[in-house]
C-alpha positions in Angstrom: -149.8 -39.2 -29.6 -151.6 -42.5 -29.8 -151.1 -45.0 -32.7 -154.0 -47.2 -33.6 -153.3 -50.5 -35.2 -156.2 -51.4 -37.4 -156.7 -54.4 -39.7 -156.4 -52.1 -42.7 -153.1 -50.7 -41.5 -151.8 -54.2 -40.9 -152.7 -55.2 -44.4 -150.8 -52.1 -45.8 -147.7 -52.9 -43.7 -147.8 -56.6 -44.6 -148.3 -55.8 -48.3 -145.5 -53.3 -48.3 -143.2 -55.8 -46.6 -144.0 -58.5 -49.1 -143.5 -56.1 -52.1 -140.1 -55.1 -50.7 -139.1 -58.7 -50.2 -140.2 -59.7 -53.7 -138.3 -56.8 -55.3 -135.1 -57.4 -53.4 -135.6 -61.1 -53.1 -134.1 -62.7 -56.3 -130.6 -61.1 -56.0 -130.5 -61.6 -52.2 -131.6 -65.2 -52.5 -129.0 -65.8 -55.3 -126.2 -64.4 -53.1 -127.3 -66.5 -50.2 -127.9 -69.6 -52.2 -125.5 -72.4 -51.2 -123.3 -70.0 -49.2 -122.8 -72.7 -46.5 -121.8 -75.3 -49.0 -119.4 -73.0 -50.7 -117.9 -71.9 -47.4 -117.3 -75.5 -46.4 -115.7 -76.2 -49.8 -113.5 -73.2 -49.5 -112.4 -74.3 -46.0 -111.6 -77.8 -47.2 -109.6 -76.5 -50.2 -107.7 -74.1 -48.0 -106.8 -77.1 -45.9 -105.4 -78.9 -49.0 -103.5 -75.8 -50.0 -101.9 -75.5 -46.5 -100.9 -79.2 -46.7 -99.4 -78.6 -50.1 -97.4 -75.7 -48.7 -96.2 -77.9 -45.9 -95.1 -80.7 -48.3 -93.2 -78.2 -50.4 -91.1 -77.1 -47.4 -90.4 -80.4 -45.8 -87.7 -83.0 -46.4 -88.5 -86.2 -48.3 -87.9 -88.3 -45.1 -90.4 -86.1 -43.2 -92.8 -86.5 -46.1 -92.6 -90.3 -45.9 -92.6 -90.6 -42.1 -95.6 -88.3 -41.7 -97.6 -90.2 -44.4 -98.3 -86.9 -46.2 -99.0 -88.7 -49.5 -101.9 -90.6 -47.9 -103.0 -87.7 -45.8 -103.1 -85.3 -48.8 -105.0 -87.9 -50.9 -107.6 -88.1 -48.1 -107.8 -84.3 -47.9 -108.3 -84.1 -51.6 -111.1 -86.7 -51.4 -112.8 -84.6 -48.6 -112.4 -81.4 -50.5 -113.8 -82.9 -53.7 -116.8 -84.1 -51.8 -117.4 -80.6 -50.3 -117.0 -78.9 -53.7 -119.3 -81.5 -55.2 -121.9 -80.6 -52.5 -121.6 -76.9 -53.5 -122.0 -77.8 -57.2 -125.1 -79.9 -56.5 -126.6 -77.1 -54.4 -125.9 -74.5 -57.1 -127.3 -76.9 -59.6 -130.6 -76.8 -57.7 -130.5 -73.0 -57.4 -131.5 -71.5 -60.7 -132.5 -68.3 -62.5 -129.6 -66.1 -61.6 -126.5 -65.6 -63.7 -124.2 -65.4 -60.6 -125.3 -68.9 -59.6 -124.4 -70.2 -63.0 -120.9 -68.6 -62.8 -120.4 -69.9 -59.3 -121.4 -73.4 -60.4 -119.0 -73.2 -63.3 -116.1 -72.1 -61.0 -116.9 -74.9 -58.5 -117.1 -77.5 -61.3 -113.7 -76.5 -62.6 -112.3 -76.6 -59.1 -113.8 -80.1 -58.6 -112.2 -81.3 -61.8 -108.8 -79.9 -60.8 -109.0 -81.6 -57.4 -110.0 -84.9 -59.0 -107.1 -84.8 -61.4 -104.7 -84.0 -58.6 -106.0 -86.9 -56.5 -105.9 -89.4 -59.4 -102.3 -88.4 -60.3 -101.2 -88.5 -56.6 -102.7 -92.0 -56.1 -100.9 -93.3 -59.1 -97.5 -92.3 -57.7 -95.8 -95.3 -56.0 -92.5 -93.6 -55.1 -92.6 -91.0 -52.3 -90.1 -88.8 -54.1 -92.3 -88.7 -57.3 -95.4 -88.0 -55.1 -93.6 -85.1 -53.3 -92.5 -83.6 -56.6 -96.0 -83.9 -58.0 -97.5 -82.2 -55.0 -95.1 -79.3 -55.4 -96.8 -78.6 -58.8 -100.3 -78.4 -57.4 -101.7 -74.9 -58.0 -104.2 -74.1 -55.2 -104.1 -70.5 -53.9 -104.4 -70.1 -50.1 -107.8 -68.4 -50.5 -109.2 -71.1 -52.9 -111.3 -70.4 -55.9 -114.7 -70.7 -54.5 -116.9 -68.1 -56.1 -119.0 -66.9 -53.2 -117.1 -63.8 -52.4 
């Protein structure tokens, strides 16, 4: 059997494809919106959480000799920047309630990271810094909302 492709059949196929894309588009676009930024933020926050776990298990002398206070302060800075990138991206994406919820979760995470960083930078004694880090509450699979 031979299939003929005519301009009219091309228009029908193209029109059907566009209609399907428009019907499925908003939710699919909302799910994909800022996924790279959120994945990057999640990775950075997981790195901070792993460092927190390391600090909890190590001795105070190891904590000092390995410069973990400065290292964790830097990691918090990078994680905050990545989370801020996700927040800014989600701020630009609009019209879907899941985007708003994801933005809210990322904003709360950014504030938490900022507070941790500020408190950690204020500590001048390594023992106090190590004790503070032990109180940080970051789950291994951090709270980025894109799951």
